[in-house]
N, C-alpha and C positions, 0 to 999 in steps of 0.2 A: 563549708561543710557543716559547721556547728548549727546553723539555722535549719538546714535540712534534717539533721539528726534530731533536733528539738521537735520539729514538726512531725517527724515519724514517731517519736516517743510520746508526744502529747498532741495528737491531731485535733482534739476537741478545743484546745487552747489557741489554735491558729485559725483565723477567719479566712485569710488569703495568703498565698505564698508566691513570691517573685524570686526566680533564680536567674543569675547572670553567669553564664559559662561555669556551671557548677562542677566541682570535683565530686567524684564518687558516683556519678550517674553513668557516664560513658568512660571508655578507656583513655588512658594517657597515651601520648605519642612519645615513644622512647627516643625518637630522633631529637626531641627538644633538649634533652640533657647534653647530647653531643654538640648541638648547635650552640647552646649556652656556654659550654666549656670552651669551645673554640673561640667564640667572640670575647669571652672574658680575658683570654690570653692576649688579645689585640689591644687591650687598654681602653681608653675613652672612645676611640673610633669604633672598636668592636662593640662596646656597650651601646653606643648610638645605633649601630646596625641591628643589634639584638632587640632593642626596644622598638625600632621601626617594624621589625618582623612580628613582635608580640602585638603590635597595634594594627596588624593587617596590612602593613606597607603604606598606609595613608597617614597624612599629617594629623597630629592632634595638638591641642593647645600646649604651649610651652610649660605652663604651670603643671600639666599632667606629666610631662616628661621629667620635670624636676622632682615631682612626687615619686614617680617610679624609680628614679635613680636613688633617691633617699631610701626608699624601701629596699632596693637592691644592695645598698651599702650596710644597712642596719638590721635587716631581717635575716634570720637563719632559715633558709629554705629547706623544705622537706626533701631529703635525698632518696627516700624509698618511694615505691609506687603508692599512690593513694588507693586505699581499699575501696572496692565498689560496694554500694548498698545492694543487698539481695533483692530479688524480685518481690519477695514477701514484704520486705521493709518498704519498698517504694509503693506498693499497693495500699499502704496505710495512709498515703497522702490523698485523702478524699475531699479535702477543701479545694475550692477553685484555685488554680495556680497558673502562673505564666512563666514559661521558660524562654530565655533569650540566649542564643548561641551565635557566634560569628563563624561563618564558613571558612574563613582564613585563619582560624585559631591554630597556633603552632604548638599548643600545649595539650589540647584534648581533641579527640575525634568528634567534631561537632555533629555530623550527620548521625553517627551511631548514638550519641547522647540524645539527640532529638527523637530518633526512632524509638529508642528504648523508653524514653520518658512518655512519649505519646502512647505507646502500647500498654504501659503499666499504670498510667495515671489518667483515668477517664475524664476528669474535669479540667484537663490541661489545655492551655492555649500555648502552642509551640511556635516560636518565631525563630527562623533561621535567617540571619542577616547576611546577605550575599557578599557585601564588601567589607565586613567587619572582621577583626581578629579577636584576640582574647580580651583586649581592653574594649569595653563597650561604652560609648558615649552618646549623648544626645537622645536618651531614651526617657527622659523625665515625663514628657507628655503621654507616651504610651503606657508607662508604668502608672502614672496618676489616673489615667482613664480606666485602666484595669482595676485599680484599687477602689475607685469611686463608684463602680457599677454595683 
């Protein structure tokens, strides 16, 4: 969210913007907090199941799983709802932008995020990845292609 906030506050300083499953654009899923709490109570097996769901149920490289677990152990997650940017704030994003969301995201409502962004940000390239969750991988070529245009 800090990059989106910066782009809104200083749009002339941002040439292009790429957002991956951004917070503050679409609503959160309240069910995620309950799912996370339940899985945390199950120890290591529960954590593995939670990360698999966050990743859209598909396998991801082991190095990413280790990284996610490290974050999970050391990071103090936000317990309150993430505030949404207002329509007026999002319309400040006049630079070319690309939004990537995973349809199987367990944390945010992907389709609502994509629809809201598309309707408020006219220069947006919106990408809804059908088989992806909240963790988006293998997008380097797509992102570089967008940035180099």
